C-alpha positions in Angstrom: 112.5 110.7 106.3 113.1 113.0 103.4 113.7 116.7 104.3 110.6 118.0 102.4 108.4 115.7 104.5 110.0 117.0 107.7 109.4 120.6 106.5 105.8 119.8 105.7 105.0 118.3 109.1 106.8 121.1 110.9 104.8 123.7 108.9 101.5 121.9 109.7 102.4 121.8 113.4 103.3 125.5 113.4 100.0 126.3 111.6 97.6 124.2 113.5 99.5 123.1 116.6 100.6 119.6 117.5 98.2 117.6 119.6 100.1 114.6 120.7 98.6 111.3 119.7 96.4 112.8 116.9 96.7 113.1 113.1 98.5 116.3 112.0 95.5 117.1 109.9 91.9 115.9 110.1 92.3 115.3 113.8 88.6 115.2 114.5 87.0 112.2 113.0 85.0 109.0 113.4 85.4 105.7 111.6 82.4 103.7 110.5 81.8 100.2 109.2 80.4 100.5 105.7 79.6 98.5 102.5 80.7 99.4 99.0 78.8 97.9 96.1 80.3 98.4 92.6 78.0 99.1 89.7 78.0 96.8 86.6 79.7 99.6 84.6 82.7 99.5 86.9 84.0 96.1 85.7 84.4 97.3 82.1 86.6 100.2 83.2 89.1 98.6 85.5 90.4 95.2 86.7 90.8 96.5 90.3 89.3 93.7 92.4 87.0 95.9 94.5 85.1 96.9 91.4 84.4 93.4 90.1 81.0 92.6 91.5 80.2 91.5 95.0 79.8 94.1 97.9 83.0 95.0 99.7 83.4 95.5 103.4 84.7 99.0 104.0 85.8 101.4 106.7 85.0 105.1 106.3 86.5 107.9 108.3 84.5 111.2 108.3 86.5 114.1 109.6 87.0 117.8 110.2 90.2 118.9 108.4 91.6 121.0 111.2 94.7 119.9 113.0 93.2 120.0 116.4 90.6 117.5 117.9 89.0 120.5 119.6 88.5 122.6 116.5 85.0 123.9 115.7 83.0 122.3 112.9 82.6 125.7 111.2 84.8 128.7 110.7 81.9 131.1 111.5 78.1 131.1 111.3 78.4 131.8 107.5 81.6 129.9 106.6 81.9 126.1 106.7 85.0 123.9 107.4 86.9 121.7 105.1 85.7 118.1 105.8 87.0 114.7 104.7 85.8 111.3 103.7 88.4 108.6 103.6 87.8 105.0 102.6 89.6 101.6 103.2 88.3 98.8 101.0 88.8 95.3 102.3 89.9 93.3 99.2 88.7 89.7 98.5 92.3 88.6 98.1 93.4 90.1 101.4 94.8 93.5 102.1 93.3 96.9 101.5 92.9 99.7 99.0 92.6 103.3 100.4 91.5 106.7 99.2 91.0 110.1 100.8 88.7 112.9 99.6 87.6 116.3 100.7 84.6 118.6 100.2 86.6 121.1 98.1 86.8 121.1 94.3 90.5 121.5 94.0 93.7 121.6 96.1 95.6 124.7 97.1 99.1 123.7 96.0 100.6 122.1 92.9 103.9 120.8 94.4 105.3 119.8 97.8 107.3 123.0 98.0 104.2 125.1 97.3 102.3 123.3 100.0 105.1 124.0 102.5 105.3 127.6 101.5 101.6 128.1 101.7 101.2 126.4 105.1 104.1 128.5 106.4 102.5 131.7 105.2 99.4 130.9 107.1 101.0 130.1 110.5 99.6 132.2 113.4 101.8 134.6 115.2 101.7 137.4 117.8 99.6 137.5 121.0 96.4 137.0 119.1 97.8 133.9 117.3 96.5 135.1 113.9 98.2 134.7 110.5 100.0 137.7 109.0 97.8 138.8 106.1 100.6 140.5 104.3 102.7 137.3 104.3 99.8 135.3 102.8 99.0 138.0 100.3 102.7 137.9 99.3 102.5 134.2 98.6 99.2 134.5 96.6 100.7 137.3 94.5 103.3 134.9 93.1 101.1 131.8 93.1 97.8 132.8 91.4 96.9 129.1 90.9 96.3 128.9 94.7 93.4 131.4 94.3 91.2 128.6 92.8 91.6 126.6 96.0 91.0 129.5 98.3 87.8 130.3 96.4 86.6 126.8 96.9 87.3 126.9 100.6 85.8 130.4 101.0 82.5 129.2 99.3 82.0 126.4 101.9 78.9 127.0 104.0 78.1 125.4 107.4 76.5 122.0 106.7 73.9 120.2 108.8 75.6 116.9 108.2 78.4 115.0 106.5 75.6 113.2 104.7 74.8 116.2 102.6 78.4 116.8 101.4 80.1 116.0 98.2 83.7 114.8 98.6 86.2 115.0 95.8 89.3 112.9 95.3 91.0 116.0 93.7 93.9 114.0 92.2 94.0 112.2 88.8 94.4 108.5 88.5 94.4 106.0 85.6 92.0 103.1 85.2 93.3 100.0 83.4 90.8 97.6 81.9 91.1 93.9 81.0 92.5 94.8 77.5 95.2 97.1 79.0 93.4 100.3 77.9 94.1 103.2 80.2 91.6 105.9 81.0 92.5 108.9 83.2 89.9 109.9 85.8 89.1 111.9 89.0 86.5 110.7 91.4 83.9 112.1 93.7 81.6 110.7 96.4 78.2 112.2 95.6 75.7 112.2 98.5 72.3 110.6 98.1 70.9 113.3 100.4 70.3 116.6 98.7 73.1 119.1 99.1 72.1 121.8 101.6 73.6 124.2 104.1 72.6 125.9 107.3 71.4 129.5 107.4 73.3 131.9 109.6 70.6 131.7 112.2 70.6 127.8 112.2 74.4 127.7 112.3 74.5 130.0 115.3 72.2 127.7 117.2 74.5 124.7 116.8 77.3 124.0 119.2 80.8 124.5 117.9 81.3 120.7 117.5 78.2 118.9 116.3 78.9 117.0 113.1 80.3 113.8 114.7 77.4 113.4 117.1 74.9 114.2 114.2 76.3 111.6 111.8 76.4 108.9 114.5 72.8 109.5 115.4 71.8 109.7 111.7 73.4 106.4 110.9 71.4 104.8 113.7 68.1 105.8 112.2 68.4 106.0 108.4 70.6 105.0 105.5 73.5 107.4 104.8 75.1 106.8 101.4 77.2 108.2 98.6 77.6 107.2 95.0 81.1 106.9 93.6 81.4 108.9 90.4 84.3 108.9 87.9 85.0 112.0 85.8 86.8 110.8 82.7 89.5 113.0 81.2 89.9 114.2 77.6 93.3 114.8 75.9 95.0 117.9 77.4 93.3 117.7 80.8 96.0 118.3 83.4 96.9 115.3 85.5 99.9 116.9 87.4 98.1 119.9 88.8 95.5 119.4 91.6 94.7 123.1 91.7 92.9 122.9 88.3 89.5 121.4 87.8 88.6 119.7 84.6 85.8 121.1 82.4 82.3 120.2 83.6 81.4 118.7 80.3 83.7 115.7 80.8 81.9 112.4 80.8 80.9 111.1 84.2 80.0 107.5 85.2 78.6 106.1 88.4 80.6 103.1 89.5 79.3 102.2 92.9 77.5 103.0 96.2 78.9 103.4 99.7 76.6 102.9 102.6 77.5 103.6 106.3 76.4 100.9 108.7 77.6 101.5 112.3 80.5 103.2 114.2 83.7 101.2 114.4 84.0 99.5 117.8 87.3 100.9 118.9 87.8 104.5 117.8 91.1 104.7 119.6 92.5 101.8 117.6 91.2 103.4 114.4 93.4 106.4 114.9 96.3 104.2 113.8 94.7 103.5 110.4 96.3 105.2 107.5 93.9 106.3 104.7 96.6 106.8 102.1 95.3 108.4 98.8 98.0 106.4 96.9 96.7 103.0 98.3 95.7 101.6 94.9 95.8 98.1 93.5 96.3 96.6 90.0 93.7 98.1 87.7 94.2 101.6 89.1 97.4 103.6 88.7 98.8 106.8 90.1 99.1 109.9 87.9 102.1 112.2 87.7 100.6 114.5 90.3 103.6 115.3 92.7 101.2 116.3 95.5 99.5 112.9 95.4 102.7 111.0 96.0 103.9 113.5 98.6 100.8 113.2 100.6 101.5 109.5 101.1 104.9 110.3 102.6 103.4 112.9 104.9 100.6 110.5 106.0 103.1 107.9 106.9 105.2 110.3 109.0 102.0 111.5 110.7 101.2 107.9 111.6 104.7 107.3 112.9 104.6 110.3 115.1 101.1 109.7 116.6 101.8 106.0 117.2 104.7 107.0 119.4 102.8 109.5 121.4 100.3 109.3 124.2 97.0 111.2 123.8 96.2 113.7 126.6 93.1 113.0 128.7 90.3 113.7 128.6 89.8 113.7 124.9 86.7 115.2 123.2 83.7 113.0 124.2 82.3 112.9 120.6 85.4 111.1 119.3 84.2 107.9 120.9 86.3 105.3 122.8 
């Protein structure tokens, strides 16, 4: 394993703790069976087989981004938590395509080294196990680009449900059509449910961990869905910097719909699934974003570690069996 990957995993474990048998980030999550149906517009943009017409069987993992399965689903009654939506498309030809998205507009680091430095700067210390604010401020003073990501995180409000959240792929990719034409894009999962948040009073009344039970119950009684939206780049839009959003006036096209169906039967087994954001197939290509490729290496190492570990018992009851 490359040294930067080791450094990143160690920094993540120092920041959030290392719960044996769990992912090093997004430890709290549930996997659902789902169906993805591409739109007619998708076929003209890419030759990727999961965008060519018929509905695709899919697995979706909804998660709390914290590194502990015991983490609260909100930071406070007025501040929400970073959440994730990861997808594994079952391809008609066999195999899978995978993506991972979060409910923040941009990432907090441009490069693997910045990610390691930022995560290290936030590690808790002392008897109260709190980050040293001076160390974090020192990092931000020399990495002003990270402020965009911190602003996005700070603006999160407690949500009543995953179903109301918009999830962004953050990184740039390239579409390749049947004529070999390449178009650069970023993607988002846009909820069919109207975006909303909890008031401080409403959030206070919720238990610390409620989102997994809520989405499980919601799926059993109503349709929960997101539309997949591509934002198409214009010349000069950065593809290598995940901390920078593209202008809002860039064209957007809806290319499909994702509908949750039911919880996956074996949640313990699903913990071994890897939702790699670089898991693309012909018709979609990776950009030059160094964080995108680095995440794939970190995900693989996280999978290797947890697959060799035994989870402590009892585990949180809302994580299923």
